[in-house]
N, C-alpha and C positions, 0 to 999 in steps of 0.2 A: 115403408120403414119396415113395416109387418112382411112384407115380399121378402127384402133382403134377409131379416133373421130367418124365415121359413127355409131359404137358400142355404142359409150359414148352417143352421141347425141340419140339414139334410147332408151338407157336405161333411159336417161332423161326423155324422152318423156312420156314412159311408165310410170315411179316411179311419174311423176308431173301430169298425166291426171288422174282424179278422175273416168272416164268412163273406163280407159284402166285397171287402178288397180282393178277395179270392174268387170272386163269382164275376168280378168286374177287371179282373186281369192286372191289379193295381199291387204291383209287386215293392215298393218303395213309397216311403213317406217323404214330404218334403219338412226340410228342415227348418224348425221355425225361427226367425227372425229376430233377435235379441233388439228389444225395445229400449233406448238408452239415449242419452241426452248428453252431447259434450258442450261445454260453455266454458268460458274462460274465467278466472276467477275475478271478483270484481273487488276494487280496493277498498271501498266503502262496507264491505260484509261484517269485517269485524267489528267496527265503529257503533255500526247499525244493532249487532247482537248484544255489545257491552251494555248500550242504551236500553235495548229491551228489557233486558235481565235487571239493571237497576230498576226500571219503572215497575217492572213486574213484582219485585222484591218489596221495594219502598212507597208506589205511589198507588197500587191497587186501583188505578184506573187506566186499565189498558183495552177494554171495550167499549159500545155505547152505552150499557146497560147501566155498567159501575158508574160512568158518568153521570148518566140521566138520576142515579140512586144518590149520588152525591149532592148533583144541584137540589134535588126534592128534600134532601138532609140541612143543606145549609139555608136554603129558602122557609123551610118551614119549621123544624125542629130546634135548630141553633138558638134561634131567637129566645125562647124561653126559658134557656139554661144562664 
């Protein structure tokens, strides 16, 4: 892993430094390939997004920590009220 990182940094140094490129007779740089993902739309996306927004606004129990806090509240503190 460290070996690969060393080589990447060395190549970056050579390609980004104009003096090094001139010394090694590198006239042009490669064009970076864009990172993108093309995927088809999923039919359930809008339904899931609406349900997520509803839960986030009205239920307040999206993650595991709020669920754990709700369980603690219901088991320990509600009985005394």
